[in-house]
N, C-alpha and C positions, 0 to 999 in steps of 0.2 A: 780515161774519162772519170773514173772514181776520184782520182787526185784533183782533177779540174773542178768537179762538182763539189768536192769536199770543202772547198774554200767558201762556198756560198751558204750563208745562214738559212736562207729560205728553202734550201733543198737538203733533204736527208738521204744519204747514200745507204742503201740496204745491201749488205753483203752477207746475207744469212742463207744457208742452204735450205731452210724451211720456207723461205720466200714470203714470210708474213710481212704485211705492211707495204708491199710494192704497189705503187699506183701507176708508175710509168717506167718503161724500159728504155734505156739508152743503148743503142747498138751502133758501133763504129766499124766501118769497113773501108778499105781503100776504094773498092768499087762494088757495085751490087752484082756479084758473080753468082753462079749457081750454088756454090757453098753458102754464100751469104743469104741467099733466098731460102735455102733449106733451114738454116739457123733461125731466120726470122719466122718462118712458118712454124717451126717447133715451139718457139717462144710464144707466138700468138696462140697456138693451140693449147699449150700448157697453162699459160697465165691469163690469156684473154685481156691483156692490158694494152693501152695505147703505147706506141713505140716512137721514139725520136731517133731518126736515122742520121748518122754523121757519115757522109761519104763524098768522094770527089766526083764519082761518075755513076749515073743511073743510065743503063743501056736502054735502047728502044724497047718499049713494052714493060720496062722496069717500074714505071710509075703505077701502072695498074696492079702489078704484083705487090708493090709496096702498100697500096691502099688495101688490098686483100689481106695483107699481114697486119693490119691495124696501124700502119705508119701514119701519123698525123702531122709530122713535121720533118722536113729534110734540111739539113744544115751542111754546107760545104766544109770540108775539113780545114781549109785555109781560113775560114771565118769562125772556127769553133773555139771561141774564147769562153772563159768561165761565165761571163754575163750572158752571152748569146745562147749557150747551151742551157743555162738555168732558165732563161726566158722561154726557150723552146719546151723545157720540161714543164714549166708552169702552164704554158699554152696546152700542152698535151693533157695535163691533169684536169684542166678546166673543160676540155672537150671529151673527157672520159665517158660522160653519160649521153653524149650525142648519138643519135641513131646512125648506123653504118651508111645509110644513103647520103648523109651530109659530109662524110669523111673526104670524098674527092674534092668537093668545093672548098672545104676548110683547108685541105692540104694545098690546093692550088693557090688559094689566097695567101696562106702563110708562106709558101715558096716564093710567090711574087713579092711579098713584103721583104723577105730576107734578100731576095735578088736586088731589089731597089736599094736596100740599106747597104749591101756590100759591093754593089757594082755600079753605083752612080758615078759619073765622071768626077774625079778628084777624090772621091771617098774610097774606092776599092784600094787604091794605092795607099791611102792613109791607113786603112785598116789591114790590107793584105800585104803591104810591103813596108819594111823597116826603112829608116832614114839611110842606113848603110846601103841597102839595096837600091834605093832611089838614086843615091849619089853615083853608084856604079853604073846604073842604067843611063843616067844623064851623060856621064863621060863616054859611055859606049855610043850614045847617040851623036856625040861630038866627034866620033871617029877614032877615039883613042884605042890602042890595043891593050892587052892585059898588062904588059909591063908598064906602059905609060899610066894606066889607071892606078896601078899599085904605087908608082912613084908619086902621083898627084895626091893620093889619099894617105900616103905613108903606111900602106899595107904591104904584106908580102904578096907575090904573084899567086901563091897557093890560096891565100885568103880570098883574093879577087875571083879566082876560078871557083872556089867553094860557094861564094855568094851568087855567082852567075848560075852555077849548077842548082843551087837551092831554089832560086827564082824560077828557072825554067822547069824544074821538076815539080815544084809545088803548084804552079799555075798551068802545068801541062802545055808548055810552050815548046816548039820544035828546036829552036836555036837562038843564037844571040840576036839576030835580026828580028825574029818573031817577038822576042822579049822587048826590044826597043819599040817595035810597032805597037805592041800591047800597051806599053807605058804611055806612048803618045796618044793613042786612041782613048785611053782611060783618063787622060788629062793629068797624068802624074808628072810628066816632064814637058 
């Protein structure tokens, strides 16, 4: 996250043990597990600053815990680009003086906005999938197997398998059929 945010002029990354000058904390976890919640609670207690959470999964009840820990923005890891993370940090900094009672409504509104931006038909694919991934998904939808896709795109079979794995893993899809169904449902192919 530090490397990602370090490219933005509007955001200053503080990596100082004294923690002076921190206005917002960015926390990235694969999922909001018990360990992640513990870490968030410690940071919230120690610093008392708003937190931008970058995670793919928030378990049931996790949203309430996130609000308790001063999380004011949740960003899916697949959508965590330098501009989106920086926008979320600026949002969190601007809401730093808001009373705790408004955090849930602000979090919900921000999460809905991010959801609309990243998951509207035609856009999630554009932002969440590369052109290589879209090409592979399109050929999978046409019924081609791995070897045929590799031949069609002039890739090795291993490259095609890696692309399929990357898509299914990142988007938390169960298998190739689920990936194709996702791409069709989202208007990618």
